[in-house]
KOLBA-253865 format. One record per residue: residue in three letters; x, y, z of N, C-alpha, C in turn. Coordinates in steps of 0.02 Angstrom, whole numbers, plus 50000, padded with zeros to 5 digits. Example, Ala and Ser with C-alpha at 12.3 -4.5 7.8 and 13.67 -1.06 7.14 Angstrom:
<lokes>
ALA506604971650390506154977550390506604983550390/SER506424988850354506844994750357506455000250394/
</lokes>
This chain:
<lokes>
MET507495035948957507315039449019507815037549073/LYS508065042549107508585041349158508275041849228/VAL508435036849270508145036149336508695035849389/ALA508555038549448508995037849506508615034549562/VAL508945029949597508655026549655509005028949718/ILE508625031449765508895034149827508755029149883/GLY509275026249912509205021249964509315014349937/TYR509815010849962509965004149938509974999249996/GLY509434999650037509374995050093508974988950075/TYR508374988250106507954982350094507614982550025/TRP507314988250008506894988649948507264991449887/GLY507774995449899508134998549844508384993849791/PRO508704988049809508944983449758508384980949712/ASN507784980049739507224977849697507034983249646/LEU507054989549667506914994949620507444995449566/VAL508074994949585508614995249536508534989549485/ARG508394983549510508324977749465507754978649417/ASN507174980749440506594981349397506654987149347/PHE506914992749368507014998249321507544996349269/SER508054992649290508584990649244508334986049189/TRP507824982049204507564977249156507054980149108/LEU506844986349119506344989349074506684992449013/ASP506374991648956506634994548894506595002148897/GLY507105005248870507095012548865507235016148930/VAL507535012548978507665015549044508405014449062/GLU508705019549089509385018949116509385021049189/VAL509605016449233509705018249303510395021449307/LYS510415028049306511055031649304511385032149372/TYR510975033249424511245034149492510935029249541/VAL511335027049589511085024149651511435028049707/CYS511025030649754511285034749808511135031449875/ASP511635030949918511545028349986512105031250029/LEU511965032150093512475034850139512995029550158/ASP512845023150146513285017650164513705015750103/SER514355017150105514785015650048514865008250036/ASP514795004050088514824996750079514254994350036/ARG513654997050047513084995250005513204997249933/LEU513495003049923513625005349855514115000749819/GLY514574997749857515034992849827514664986849799/LYS514124984949832513724979249807513364981049742/VAL513174987349736512834989649675513274988449614/ARG513904990249620514364989749564514454982449542/ASN514424977849590514504970749574513884967849541/LEU513294969749567512674966849543512394970349481/PHE512504976949477512204980849422512734985149389/PRO513164982049348513684985949315513414991249267/ASN512754990649250512444995649206512345002349240/VAL512355002549307512265008849344512895013149335/SER512805019149309513375023449292513725026349353/VAL513325028649402513615032349458513315029749524/THR513755028349572513535027249641513815032849684/THR513395035549727513595041449764513275041649832/THR513605045149878513305046649944513025053749946/ASP513105057349892512905064449889512275065249847/TYR511715066449880511065067049846511055073049799/SER511435078249814511425084249774511675083049703/GLU512085077949693512325076249626511735074649580/ILE511245071049608510655069049569510215075149556/LEU510115079149608509685085149600509965089849548/ASN510625090349543510935095049497511035092249427/ASP510885085949417510965082749352510315083549312/GLU510315087849263509705089249225509485083349181/SER509925078449171509735072749130509295067749167/ILE509255068349234508855063649273508115065649268/ASP507705060949244506995062149236506595060549299/ALA506795055149334506395052649390506835050049446/VAL506565050649507506915048449567506455043649605/ALA506725037949625506365033249668506665033649738/VAL506245035249787506475036149856506305029949897/ALA506825026449919506735020349959507145020950023/THR506975025750063507335027350124506845027150183/PRO507085027750245506625027850303506095033150295/VAL505495031750322504915036050310505015043150334/ASN505415044150386505505050950412505925055350365/THR506225052250313506615056050264506225057150199/HIS505645053950191505285054250128505105061350107/PHE504855065250154504615071950137505175076250109/GLN505725076750145506255081350124506575079150058/LEU506715072750052507035070249990506575071149930/SER505925069749938505445070349884505325077649866/LYS505295081849916505205089049905505775091849863/LEU506385090249881506965092649844506965090149772/ALA506765083849763506745081049695506225084449653/LEU505625085549680505095089049643505305096149626/GLU505615099549673505845106449661506385106649607/ALA506755101149600507275100649548506995098349481/GLY506335097449478506015095649415505995088249400/LYS506095084049451506085076749441505395073949458/HIS505195068749422504615064849442504825060349500/VAL504355058649544504535055249606504095049149619/LEU504425043649635504095037549661504345036649733/ILE503875036649781504055036149852503835029449880/GLU504285026249918504105020149953503545021650003/LYS503125016650016502575017550064502845017450136/PRO502505020850184501985025850172502295032250145/MET501885036250115502115042250080502515046950126/THR502245048350184502585052450235502375049850303/ASP502655052750355502465050650423501955055350455/ASN501665059850415501115064050440500725066950382/VAL500105068950396499655071350344499875078050316/ALA500115082450359500315089250336500845088850282/ASP501355084750292501885084150242501625080850178/ALA501175076050185500895072750125500505077850083/ARG500125082150116499755087350080500235091950043/LYS500785093750075501275098250044501565095249981/LEU501715088749983502005085449924501505085149867/VAL500875083649883500355083449831500285090349798/ALA500275095549838500205102349812500815104249770/LEU501405102349793502025104149758502055100549690/ALA501875094149689501885090349627501425093449576/SER500845095749598500375099049554500655105649528/LYS500975109349572501245115849554501795115349501/VAL502235110449509502805109749462502635105049405/ASN502015102449404501785098049350502225091849342/ARG502325088349398502725082149397502315076449427/ILE502465070449405502115064549430502375062849500/LEU501905061949546502065059649614501685053149624/MET502055047849637501755041149644502015037849708/VAL501575034049741501765030649803501815023149789/ASP502335020149816502495013149801502065008349842/HIS501405008449828500945003449858500934997349812/THR501454993249819501594988049769501024983049762/PHE500664981549816500144976349813499594978149763/LEU499504984449748498984986349700499134983749631/TYR499754981949619499974979849552500084972249548/THR499864968649599499894961349597499294958749557/GLY499384952849528498844949749491498234948549535/ALA498354946849599497804945349644497374951449658/VAL497684957049674497304963049690496974965949627/ILE497314965449571497004967649508496374963649494/LYS496404957149506495814952849495495254954649543/MET495414955849607494894957749655494564964349635/LYS494964969049610494684975349586494204974149528/GLU494394969749482493964968049425493304965049449/LEU493344960549497492744957249524492284962249557/ALA492574966949594492174972049628491844976749577/GLU492234979049528491974983849479491444980749434/SER491504974149420491034970849376490354969749409/GLY490324970449475489704969249511489614962149533/GLN490104957749518490024950649536489994949649611/ILE490334953949649490344953249721489714956249752/GLY489414960849715488834964449742489054970049787/GLU488634972049832488804977149882489304974249931/ILE489854977849942490364975349989490144976850060/TYR490074971550099489854972150169490454973450216/TYR490984969650206491554970250252492214968450217/PHE492754970950246493444969650224493824967750287/ASP494074961650291494394959150352495094956650335/SER495604959650366496294958250348496704955850408/VAL497134950950396497624948650446498314948750414/ARG498774952350443499474952650419499924952050480/VAL500144945950494500544944650554501154940450537/ASN501674941250577502294937350569502724938350631/LEU503274934850634503764935650689504304940450665/GLY504264946850686504734951950663504494954950598/LEU504854959250568505464962350592505284968550633/PHE505524969050695505404974850736505774980850707/GLN505424986450699505724992450670505914997350726/ASN506425001250713506655006150763506325012950755/ASP506075014350694505825021050681505065021450676/VAL504725015850663504005015950657503715009850693/ASN503085010550716502755004950749502425000350698/VAL502084995250722501804990250677501254993150632/ILE500914998350655500395001550613500705004550551/TRP501225008550560501535012050504501935007250460/ASP502135001650487502524996750448502084992150406/LEU501584989050437501204983850402500534986250375/ALA500194990750410499514992750390499474996150322/PRO499984999850299499915003050233499744998150177/HIS499984991950181499844987050129499094985950122/ASP498764984250177498064982250174497594988350171/LEU497804993850200497404999950193497385002150120/SER497945001350085497955003350014497524998549972/ILE497544992049988497134987249952496394988849963/MET496204990150025495514991950041495304998250003/SER495725003350004495555009649970495465008649896/TYR495845004149867495815002849795495184999149776/ILE494984994249817494424989949800493754993049819/ILE493734996349877493104999449900493085006649875/ASP492655007849828492645014249793492235019549830/LYS492425020849892492115026249930492575028049987/LYS492485033950014492945036550064492705034650135/PRO493165032250177492985030950247492885037450285/ILE492535036950341492385043050380492725043050449/GLY492975037250472493265037050538493705030950549/VAL494145031350598494615025950614494685025350689/SER494705019250714494895018150783495425012650785/ALA495835012850837496375007850841496595006950913/VAL496805000850929497124999350993497754995450978/GLY498254996251021498874992651012499314993151073/VAL499784988551079500234988451137500934986251115/SER501414987651158502094985251150502234980051204/HIS502514974451185502694969251232503454968851244/VAL503814973351212504544973551219504734980151250/LYS505114979851304505294985851341505644990951296/ASP505444997251304505735002851267505675002051191/SER505144998651170505024997551098504355000351079/LEU504255001151014503615003650988503094998050986/GLU502464999950976501924995050976502054989550924/ASN501974983250946502114977650901501474973850880/ILE500904975650909500274972550890499724977850893/ALA499284977750843498744982750842498144979950804/TYR497574982850820496944981350785496644988050763/ILE496494988550699496224994750670495534993350642/THR495074997950655494404997650625494285003950584/VAL494035002950523493895008550478493135008750465/PHE492845014650473492115015550467491935019350404/TYR491365017650375491085021250317490405024150337/GLU490135028350293489495031450308488935026350311/ASP488995020950271488485015750272488715010050317/THR488475004050304488644998350347489284994650326/THR489614997150274490264994250255490744995150314/PHE491154989950326491544989550387492214986250370/ALA492764988850396493424985850383493804984950448/HIS494164979450452494544977850513495224975050493/PHE495744976950532496424975050516496774972550580/HIS497074966750575497474963950630498194963750605/ILE498634967350640499344967550621499774966050682/ASN500314962250670500674959450728501374957550706/TRP501884959750745502574957650735502754951650779/LEU502304949550821502474944550872502024938450865/SER501994935750804501584929850791502044923850774/PRO501864917850798502284912050783502234909850710/ILE501724912150675501634910350605501544916650563/LYS501674915950499501584921450452500924920650416/VAL500484925650422499824925450390499744931750349/ARG499514930850287499364936450243498684934950211/GLN498144936950243497484934950220496984940650223/ILE496564941050172496024946050169495374942450152/LEU494844944050189494174941650174493754947650152/ILE493404946850097492954952050073492264948950067/GLY491794951550106491104949050104490654953650064/GLY490314950850014489864954749973489164951949975/SER488704955549949488004953349948487884947649899/GLN488334946949849488254941649799488774936049807/LYS489404937949817489934933049824490434935349877/MET490874930849897491384932449946492064930349919/ILE492584933949940493264932649916493714930949976/VAL494144925949966494684924550013495334925449974/TYR495744930049998496404931349968496934929150017/ASN497304923850000497844921250042498494922150004/ASP498884927150023499494928649986500044923449998/MET499954919050048500444913850061500354907850014/GLU499794907549979499664902149930500084903349868/ASN500374898049841500774898649781500354898649717/THR499804894949717499424894049655498734897449658/GLU498344896149709497664898749713497614904249765/LYS497904909949750497904915449798497214918349809/ILE496794918149756496114920849759495614915149753/LYS495144914849799494594910149793493944914049800/VAL493484912949753492844916549753492294911649771/TYR491924913249822491394908849848490704911649832/ASP490284907549804489594909449793489204907949857/SER489344911849908489044910649974488754917150001/GLY488264916550044487974922450074487344920950112/VAL486984926250129486354925450166485824929650132/GLU485204927550140484634931450116484114931850171/ALA483884937950183483384939050235482694939750203/THR482224935850226481544936250201481064937350259/PRO480554941350249480084942550305479664936350319/GLY479614934550382479194928950402478484931350417/ASN478024926650426477354928850444477314930550518/LYS476814934250537476784937150604476714931950659/ASP476514925750641476424920650692477074916950708/GLU477594917950666478224914450677478624917850732/LEU479074913850763479484916350819479904922250797/TYR480194921750737480614927050712480274930350652/ASN480214936950654479894940550600480314940650536/THR480964939750543481414939450485481754932650483/LEU481724929350426482044922850417482684923650378/ILE483224920550402483874920850369483974914250332/GLN484094914750266484244908850227484964909150203/TYR485314903550210486024903350192486104900450122/ARG486554903550084486704901250017487424898850013/THR487534892549996488204889849988488254886749919/GLY488594890149875488664887749806489374885649791/ASP489564886549728490224884349705490774889049727/MET491384886449725491984890349735492414889649673/TYR492724895249651493204894649597493804899149610/ALA494364897249581494994901049588495174903949520/PRO495074910449510495214913349444495964913449428/LYS496114913249364496804913749341497064920849353/LEU497684921349377497974927849393498584929249350/ASP498694935649336499304937749302499894936549348/GLN500414933249323500984931449365501564936349359/THR501474941849323502014946749316502204949549384/GLU502844950349397503064953249461502744960049470/ALA502454961149529502074967249542502514973449534/LEU503124973149558503554979049555503744980849483/LYS503814975749441503944977149370503344980749339/THR502744978349354502134981649329502094988849355/GLU502264989749419502224996349449502735001149418/CYS503354998949411503875003249382503695005149310/SER503435000349273503225001649204502655006649202/HIS502185006049249501615010649254501855017649271/PHE502325018249315502615024749335502905028249274/LEU503305024649235503635027649177503125029249122/ASP502625025049115502095026249065501715032649083/CYS501585033649147501225039749168501645045949154/ILE502305045449163502745051149148502735052649074/ARG502795047449033502835048448960502175051248932/ASN501615049148961500965050848932500565055848973/GLY500865058349026500525063449066499905060949102/LYS499905054549122499335051649157499465051449232/GLN498925051049270498995050349343499055042849361/PRO499525041049404499585034049425498995031749467/ILE498905025249470498385022349513498525024549586/SER499145023749607499335025649675499685032449674/ASN499315037549653499625044249647499675047549716/GLY499875053849716499965057249779499335057849820/GLU498765059049787498125059449822497955052849855/PHE498085047349819497945040749848498395039549909/GLY499035041149902499495040349958499305044550018/LEU499045050550005498815055050058498235051850097/GLU497765048650062497195045450096497435039950143/VAL497945036250122498205030950166498535034050227/VAL498915039350218499245042750274498725045550323/LYS498165048050296497635050550340497395045050387/MET497295039050360497055033450402497595031250451/LEU498225031250430498765029350476498825034350533/GLU498805040750518498855045850570498265045550617/ALA497665044350590497065043750632497125037650677/ALA497385032050650497475025950690497965027150747/GLN498505030950731499005032450782498695036750838/LYS498315041850819497985046150869497485042150911/SER497115037750878496615033650914496955029050964/MET497505025950943497855021350987498125024951049/GLU498345031051039498615034951094498065037251143/GLN497425036551121496855038551164496405032551178/GLN496715026651184496355020451204495795018651157/GLY495885019851092495415017351043494845021851025/ILE494855028151046494315032751028494275033450952/LYS493655034250927493555034850855493775041850832/ILE494215042050782494465048350754494125049550687/GLN493805055250681493485057050618494015058950566/LEU493905056650504494365058350451494145064650415/GLU494635068850398494485074950360494295072950289/ARG493775076150263493545074550195493895078850144/
</lokes>
């Protein structure tokens, strides 16, 4: 299977490396507008046949089966559209597009031309998130009450997207994967502390029809780097700390139970706290991007839909666009289209 990687900036080299290491795959092209970057490709990956600044070479090469797009988000739609129209399967870096309308068009086009469209939500393929999904599906967590995420660090300030579009896709995708129901609304607030710059800190709240509740804190202006998710369930609770080297997932047998009190007591409902054992499950240590690239190619070969397919990517873009609209209106709740 022959693959082309478009964009050799921050993420492109990781895609080239992982596709190159898979059996039965040839990375035939790497395309970038910067010829200096292409020079690095030749030194690091002599297996790559062609480096080019001309995207049309890839589109016109009938031997290319799939294209991985790792370029700025405002270019995702046009590059992916052209690739799908040329009969290529497409893997797009997150977020899928910078607006819902374009995301819908790509999903419809992929269906029309019968090609795989997958979004590079890499965290879904980590051992930690796979384990959390297993715990949720098995019923060990019980009913999920809340999803609370913190993703903060010092930089990197982006020129083309604000902190919502840069950092939130990671945790919104994890939430969407683990919580098996559709949210109904989003609210967000955020500000910029740097003159003539985009918002660098934001808080997003995601609402469901029931009492399930999700909250996200994202920040480019933090003195420390934090990557943490708390999931509270009726049976158990999960702490996911991506900065941990060994015990990224900890499962706590903790919670509360409400029992009715008798009418003479001060409180008609009594809250009892449960604090049990904690354990750290063993996680698959395979590099997430390797698992993801392998999954992408397997879906192409066998005609399966990826975990993070176009529809999944569209749902994330819906929440991002709603958060952007809410932030622009001082945090008003934006209803999500079903």
